[in-house]
VEXSE-751617 format. One line per field, with one value per residue (C-alpha): chain; residue number from 1; x, y, z; residue in one letter. Coordinates in nm, 3 decimals, padded with zeros to 5 digits, always signed. Layout:
N
chain	c(A	...);
resi	c(NUM	...);
X	c(X	...);
Y	c(Y	...);
Z	c(Z	...);
resn	c(A	...);
//
This chain:
350
chain	c(A	A	A	A	A	A	A	A	A	A	A	A	A	A	A	A	A	A	A	A	A	A	A	A	A	A	A	A	A	A	A	A	A	A	A	A	A	A	A	A	A	A	A	A	A	A	A	A	A	A	A	A	A	A	A	A	A	A	A	A	A	A	A	A	A	A	A	A	A	A	A	A	A	A	A	A	A	A	A	A	A	A	A	A	A	A	A	A	A	A	A	A	A	A	A	A	A	A	A	A	A	A	A	A	A	A	A	A	A	A	A	A	A	A	A	A	A	A	A	A	A	A	A	A	A	A	A	A	A	A	A	A	A	A	A	A	A	A	A	A	A	A	A	A	A	A	A	A	A	A	A	A	A	A	A	A	A	A	A	A	A	A	A	A	A	A	A	A	A	A	A	A	A	A	A	A	A	A	A	A	A	A	A	A	A	A	A	A	A	A	A	A	A	A	A	A	A	A	A	A	A	A	A	A	A	A	A	A	A	A	A	A	A	A	A	A	A	A	A	A	A	A	A	A	A	A	A	A	A	A	A	A	A	A	A	A	A	A	A	A	A	A	A	A	A	A	A	A	A	A	A	A	A	A	A	A	A	A	A	A	A	A	A	A	A	A	A	A	A	A	A	A	A	A	A	A	A	A	A	A	A	A	A	A	A	A	A	A	A	A	A	A	A	A	A	A	A	A	A	A	A	A	A	A	A	A	A	A	A	A	A	A	A	A	A	A	A	A	A	A	A	A	A	A	A	A	A	A	A	A	A	A	A	A	A	A	A	A	A	A	A	A	A	A	A	A	A	A	A	A);
resi	c(1	2	3	4	5	6	7	8	9	10	11	12	13	14	15	16	17	18	19	20	21	22	23	24	25	26	27	28	29	30	31	32	33	34	35	36	37	38	39	40	41	42	43	44	45	46	47	48	49	50	51	52	53	54	55	56	57	58	59	60	61	62	63	64	65	66	67	68	69	70	71	72	73	74	75	76	77	78	79	80	81	82	83	84	85	86	87	88	89	90	91	92	93	94	95	96	97	98	99	100	101	102	103	104	105	106	107	108	109	110	111	112	113	114	115	116	117	118	119	120	121	122	123	124	125	126	127	128	129	130	131	132	133	134	135	136	137	138	139	140	141	142	143	144	145	146	147	148	149	150	151	152	153	154	155	156	157	158	159	160	161	162	163	164	165	166	167	168	169	170	171	172	173	174	175	176	177	178	179	180	181	182	183	184	185	186	187	188	189	190	191	192	193	194	195	196	197	198	199	200	201	202	203	204	205	206	207	208	209	210	211	212	213	214	215	216	217	218	219	220	221	222	223	224	225	226	227	228	229	230	231	232	233	234	235	236	237	238	239	240	241	242	243	244	245	246	247	248	249	250	251	252	253	254	255	256	257	258	259	260	261	262	263	264	265	266	267	268	269	270	271	272	273	274	275	276	277	278	279	280	281	282	283	284	285	286	287	288	289	290	291	292	293	294	295	296	297	298	299	300	301	302	303	304	305	306	307	308	309	310	311	312	313	314	315	316	317	318	319	320	321	322	323	324	325	326	327	328	329	330	331	332	333	334	335	336	337	338	339	340	341	342	343	344	345	346	347	348	349	350);
X	c(+03.229	+03.302	+03.145	+02.914	+03.105	+02.888	+03.012	+02.912	+02.946	+02.924	+02.976	+02.954	+03.325	+03.369	+03.702	+03.741	+04.055	+04.141	+03.956	+03.788	+03.520	+03.351	+03.417	+03.372	+03.315	+03.437	+03.252	+03.269	+03.440	+03.741	+04.073	+04.298	+04.078	+04.194	+04.047	+04.035	+03.848	+03.800	+03.690	+03.540	+03.487	+03.161	+03.103	+03.412	+03.514	+03.827	+04.020	+04.054	+04.163	+04.269	+04.328	+04.454	+04.159	+04.155	+03.794	+03.654	+03.846	+03.783	+03.933	+03.842	+03.854	+04.081	+03.809	+03.480	+03.383	+03.122	+03.230	+02.946	+03.114	+03.103	+03.257	+03.406	+03.550	+03.693	+03.834	+04.216	+04.245	+04.068	+03.952	+03.636	+03.393	+03.205	+03.012	+02.944	+02.751	+02.705	+02.662	+02.273	+02.077	+01.802	+01.507	+01.773	+01.856	+02.220	+02.421	+02.612	+02.772	+02.979	+03.275	+03.345	+03.202	+03.269	+02.940	+03.065	+03.129	+02.825	+02.626	+02.817	+02.782	+02.388	+02.275	+02.411	+02.299	+01.945	+02.028	+02.235	+01.899	+01.718	+01.954	+01.939	+01.611	+01.711	+01.644	+01.940	+02.003	+02.261	+02.422	+02.529	+02.687	+02.372	+02.060	+01.829	+01.893	+01.855	+01.539	+01.273	+01.409	+01.537	+01.147	+01.266	+01.641	+01.594	+01.899	+02.026	+02.265	+02.642	+02.854	+02.541	+02.595	+02.277	+02.269	+02.228	+02.236	+02.333	+02.627	+02.824	+03.031	+03.203	+03.203	+03.548	+03.876	+04.241	+04.530	+04.739	+04.549	+04.428	+04.200	+03.983	+03.854	+03.899	+03.967	+04.246	+04.083	+04.325	+04.322	+03.913	+03.620	+03.474	+03.140	+03.311	+03.479	+03.036	+02.937	+03.246	+03.252	+02.912	+02.975	+02.686	+02.796	+02.922	+02.732	+02.726	+02.390	+02.236	+02.035	+01.710	+01.806	+01.613	+01.339	+01.346	+01.348	+01.181	+00.829	+01.041	+01.063	+01.330	+01.536	+01.696	+01.453	+01.565	+01.869	+02.169	+02.421	+02.563	+02.984	+03.195	+03.601	+03.660	+03.720	+03.759	+04.129	+04.338	+04.548	+04.174	+04.114	+04.137	+04.521	+04.457	+04.549	+04.205	+04.062	+03.750	+03.648	+03.707	+03.436	+03.167	+03.227	+03.182	+02.873	+02.750	+02.789	+02.589	+02.318	+02.320	+02.348	+02.633	+02.556	+02.845	+02.760	+03.091	+03.057	+03.445	+03.412	+03.434	+03.608	+03.466	+03.308	+02.975	+02.832	+02.513	+02.709	+02.524	+02.871	+02.883	+02.740	+02.397	+02.226	+02.245	+01.893	+01.911	+02.151	+02.009	+01.693	+01.945	+02.113	+01.822	+01.730	+01.965	+02.060	+02.404	+02.648	+03.080	+03.286	+03.623	+03.608	+03.374	+03.123	+02.899	+02.947	+02.811	+02.556	+02.437	+02.463	+02.237	+01.948	+02.037	+02.255	+02.460	+02.794	+03.131	+03.340	+03.710	+03.957	+04.331	+04.381	+04.111	+04.120	+03.818	+03.708	+03.728	+03.400	+03.082	+03.040	+02.649	+02.624	+02.984	+03.127	+03.473	+03.781	+04.126	+04.448	+04.609	+04.444	+04.604	+04.631	+04.511	+04.456	+04.766	+04.760	+05.130	+05.018	+05.102	+04.969	+04.615	+04.415	+04.356	+04.069	+04.002	+03.979	+03.687	+03.530	+03.533	+03.253	+03.092	+03.028	+02.908	+02.713	+02.479	+02.509	+02.636);
Y	c(+00.714	+00.502	+00.123	-00.054	-00.392	-00.693	-01.008	-01.345	-01.630	-01.993	-02.277	-02.568	-02.775	-02.843	-03.046	-03.163	-03.282	-02.915	-02.714	-02.496	-02.396	-02.161	-01.958	-01.555	-01.376	-00.990	-00.731	-00.433	-00.164	+00.014	-00.033	-00.112	-00.189	-00.413	-00.632	-00.848	-01.175	-01.347	-01.706	-01.717	-02.004	-01.829	-02.036	-02.039	-01.627	-01.749	-01.692	-01.982	-01.813	-01.436	-01.355	-01.052	-01.017	-00.724	-00.686	-00.935	-01.179	-01.523	-01.674	-01.948	-02.029	-02.436	-02.671	-02.893	-03.038	-02.812	-02.451	-02.258	-01.973	-01.599	-01.398	-01.049	-00.880	-00.561	-00.281	-00.298	+00.093	+00.255	-00.087	-00.113	-00.377	-00.348	-00.726	-00.987	-01.334	-01.573	-01.973	-02.058	-02.350	-02.308	-02.368	-02.415	-02.732	-02.887	-03.169	-03.407	-03.659	-04.001	-04.019	-04.413	-04.699	-04.946	-05.082	-05.017	-04.694	-04.611	-04.788	-04.590	-04.228	-04.268	-04.150	-03.832	-03.699	-03.710	-03.618	-03.225	-03.225	-03.204	-02.974	-02.728	-02.784	-02.784	-03.025	-03.264	-03.436	-03.734	-03.969	-04.258	-04.599	-04.794	-04.587	-04.836	-04.948	-04.585	-04.444	-04.621	-04.574	-04.212	-04.110	-03.718	-03.724	-03.720	-03.950	-03.977	-04.162	-04.083	-03.827	-03.637	-03.248	-03.037	-02.685	-02.396	-02.633	-02.374	-02.615	-02.923	-03.172	-03.498	-03.737	-03.988	-04.104	-03.942	-04.018	-03.799	-03.470	-03.255	-03.023	-03.279	-03.439	-03.319	-03.659	-03.916	-04.234	-04.430	-04.265	-04.207	-04.412	-04.477	-04.306	-03.943	-03.909	-03.807	-03.668	-03.447	-03.394	-03.239	-03.105	-03.310	-03.390	-03.724	-04.018	-04.368	-04.419	-04.704	-04.658	-04.919	-05.149	-05.398	-05.193	-05.316	-05.663	-05.747	-05.848	-06.106	-06.474	-06.641	-06.841	-07.158	-07.295	-07.386	-07.191	-07.007	-06.849	-06.651	-06.636	-06.450	-06.509	-06.228	-05.854	-05.564	-05.691	-05.989	-05.781	-05.765	-06.182	-06.383	-06.494	-06.821	-07.133	-07.301	-07.101	-07.044	-07.496	-07.449	-07.210	-07.389	-07.698	-07.571	-07.385	-07.738	-07.882	-07.582	-07.674	-07.379	-07.459	-07.221	-07.030	-06.861	-06.573	-06.383	-06.303	-06.493	-06.851	-07.079	-07.391	-07.442	-07.819	-07.858	-07.535	-07.378	-07.252	-06.917	-06.753	-06.602	-06.294	-06.311	-05.961	-05.779	-05.746	-06.189	-06.073	-05.863	-06.114	-06.409	-06.169	-06.040	-06.400	-06.545	-06.538	-06.404	-06.230	-06.399	-06.167	-05.973	-05.542	-05.585	-05.457	-05.688	-05.658	-05.323	-05.456	-05.725	-05.408	-05.223	-05.511	-05.512	-05.781	-05.936	-05.948	-06.135	-05.942	-06.086	-05.780	-05.765	-05.478	-05.232	-05.073	-05.136	-04.814	-04.746	-04.969	-04.935	-05.027	-05.149	-05.608	-05.604	-05.881	-05.810	-06.061	-05.838	-05.974	-05.611	-05.301	-05.062	-04.662	-04.668	-04.874	-05.111	-05.376	-05.459	-05.628	-06.042	-06.136	-06.315	-06.402	-06.787	-07.027	-06.971	-06.653	-06.681	-06.970	-06.763	-06.497	-06.701	-06.862	-06.539	-06.483	-06.793	-06.868	-07.221);
Z	c(-06.712	-06.493	-06.578	-06.348	-06.171	-06.221	-05.991	-06.037	-05.850	-05.920	-05.673	-05.996	-05.907	-06.337	-06.291	-05.886	-05.950	-05.983	-05.742	-05.934	-05.711	-05.574	-05.953	-05.914	-06.232	-06.229	-06.508	-06.591	-06.399	-06.589	-06.716	-06.429	-06.196	-05.927	-05.706	-05.390	-05.378	-05.078	-04.989	-04.628	-04.417	-04.302	-03.980	-03.814	-04.010	-04.143	-04.488	-04.696	-04.954	-05.134	-05.469	-05.721	-05.971	-06.266	-06.451	-06.695	-06.547	-06.339	-05.999	-05.822	-05.464	-05.499	-05.335	-05.504	-05.093	-04.884	-04.763	-04.629	-04.826	-04.818	-05.100	-05.116	-05.311	-05.258	-05.513	-05.409	-05.472	-05.173	-04.994	-05.052	-05.044	-05.362	-05.322	-05.117	-05.084	-04.910	-05.014	-04.986	-05.125	-04.973	-05.252	-05.513	-05.701	-05.629	-05.799	-05.619	-05.806	-05.751	-05.820	-05.791	-05.938	-05.602	-05.502	-05.129	-05.208	-05.324	-04.998	-04.754	-04.960	-05.036	-04.686	-04.669	-05.034	-04.898	-04.541	-04.744	-04.904	-04.577	-04.414	-04.659	-04.779	-05.182	-05.438	-05.547	-05.798	-05.758	-06.032	-05.876	-06.061	-05.896	-05.900	-05.929	-05.622	-05.423	-05.639	-05.439	-05.047	-05.137	-05.342	-05.273	-05.471	-05.847	-06.010	-06.338	-06.484	-06.436	-06.653	-06.700	-06.774	-06.590	-06.648	-06.445	-06.107	-05.814	-05.703	-05.762	-05.550	-05.609	-05.358	-05.410	-05.277	-05.345	-05.139	-05.355	-05.402	-05.155	-05.371	-05.496	-05.103	-04.769	-04.592	-04.642	-04.776	-04.611	-04.232	-04.263	-04.204	-04.624	-04.502	-04.358	-04.754	-04.768	-04.530	-04.443	-04.894	-04.808	-04.465	-04.247	-03.893	-03.937	-03.753	-03.891	-04.120	-04.288	-04.608	-04.549	-04.891	-04.773	-04.881	-05.150	-05.130	-04.824	-05.008	-05.181	-05.117	-05.063	-05.286	-05.104	-04.833	-04.400	-04.229	-04.407	-04.420	-04.730	-04.809	-05.024	-05.036	-05.323	-05.284	-05.550	-05.461	-05.388	-05.109	-04.911	-04.934	-04.604	-04.625	-04.401	-04.609	-04.587	-04.384	-04.580	-04.634	-04.255	-04.249	-04.469	-04.246	-03.938	-04.072	-04.207	-03.870	-03.681	-03.884	-04.159	-04.550	-04.676	-04.986	-05.198	-05.413	-05.482	-05.866	-05.907	-05.872	-05.608	-05.516	-05.177	-05.170	-04.999	-05.096	-05.306	-05.517	-05.653	-05.834	-06.146	-06.337	-06.160	-06.061	-05.771	-05.710	-05.710	-05.463	-05.213	-05.221	-05.103	-04.843	-04.687	-04.625	-04.509	-04.103	-04.125	-04.392	-04.396	-04.638	-04.670	-04.712	-05.017	-05.181	-05.070	-04.702	-04.740	-04.899	-04.637	-04.398	-04.604	-04.594	-04.185	-04.130	-03.902	-04.097	-03.988	-04.146	-04.163	-04.245	-04.171	-04.388	-04.284	-03.960	-03.761	-03.803	-04.181	-04.280	-04.076	-03.691	-03.679	-03.685	-03.770	-03.630	-03.690	-03.692	-03.671	-03.599	-03.513	-03.558	-03.730	-03.798	-04.130	-04.445	-04.477	-04.782	-04.701	-04.372	-04.359	-04.032	-04.054	-03.833	-03.792	-03.827	-03.422	-03.499	-03.736	-03.536	-03.226	-03.367	-03.545	-03.142	-03.015	-03.306	-03.329	-02.971	-02.958);
resn	c(X	X	X	X	X	X	X	X	X	X	X	X	X	X	X	X	X	X	X	X	X	X	X	X	X	X	X	X	X	X	X	X	X	X	X	X	X	X	X	X	X	X	X	X	X	X	X	X	X	X	X	X	X	X	X	X	X	X	X	X	X	X	X	X	X	X	X	X	X	X	X	X	X	X	X	X	X	X	X	X	X	X	X	X	X	X	X	X	X	X	X	X	X	X	X	X	X	X	X	X	X	X	X	X	X	X	X	X	X	X	X	X	X	X	X	X	X	X	X	X	X	X	X	X	X	X	X	X	X	X	X	X	X	X	X	X	X	X	X	X	X	X	X	X	X	X	X	X	X	X	X	X	X	X	X	X	X	X	X	X	X	X	X	X	X	X	X	X	X	X	X	X	X	X	X	X	X	X	X	X	X	X	X	X	X	X	X	X	X	X	X	X	X	X	X	X	X	X	X	X	X	X	X	X	X	X	X	X	X	X	X	X	X	X	X	X	X	X	X	X	X	X	X	X	X	X	X	X	X	X	X	X	X	X	X	X	X	X	X	X	X	X	X	X	X	X	X	X	X	X	X	X	X	X	X	X	X	X	X	X	X	X	X	X	X	X	X	X	X	X	X	X	X	X	X	X	X	X	X	X	X	X	X	X	X	X	X	X	X	X	X	X	X	X	X	X	X	X	X	X	X	X	X	X	X	X	X	X	X	X	X	X	X	X	X	X	X	X	X	X	X	X	X	X	X	X	X	X	X	X	X	X	X	X	X	X	X	X	X	X	X	X	X	X	X	X	X	X	X	X);
//
């Protein structure tokens, strides 16, 4: 007596570095039955991967990012199609996890989570490392803490950056815009999208009287720092001459003179209030620069080690010594104070 063949497809990536999605379980059948499992990109018609499997076994497609899958299972003995399924998250629950703590990463990626929800008309659960910043802006996304395990979701994706694992991310983060890491992972057509972070603090009064500029000399790594000796003090002196107060808002301590020193481990909400009420923000390629952009502020970004397409473009008065093809932290050339002062004058108009 023939045993009924049952096929179960699971689109949950549980170990993204191994690319274990989608998974196909073949149950039942007869001993010795052999099957051919084809993982097809239904939009292009290309067979992305193909594996042979026996009954009571599991086969994985080899990727963890979005592909509009069609899964076909054939019985090898007569090439008969025994099962076919197309990926369809509509009306289902999808879990999207941020696999990166950095502030800039989280700010840059979150808009595409909501675009995924809109595009597929599905319920999205999302874990980020800064849920408090996003929960009121995206009320239709269900936010949970990192490392939360939720069973029985239809699909699960990780948004992150990896330079040496082709199963983890569809892009090389050193050669791609940061936001595109999210849009490509989730299968969203890439257009720069700014999260409206100002909704968190637009109702809060400024802590500083008069017109002022927020600056930060620091980034997650010193390789991103502006290498011009005395450059930042010259910036402070110029802004002061132009009638601005200068508030330094980095977590790291500063040695700059004639500034409002707001450095230290203050809350990011306080930082957001300071940035939102300033005239503009100045810094290097860092999370605070992304935060300022997310708050709708104009940003003077001094970054000689990242290409001009790497970060956001809107409201970015970028200073770069030489255009790059990819991120290069070994660059020795640096922008001069004259280069930076030209951007300041360009922005303030005098």
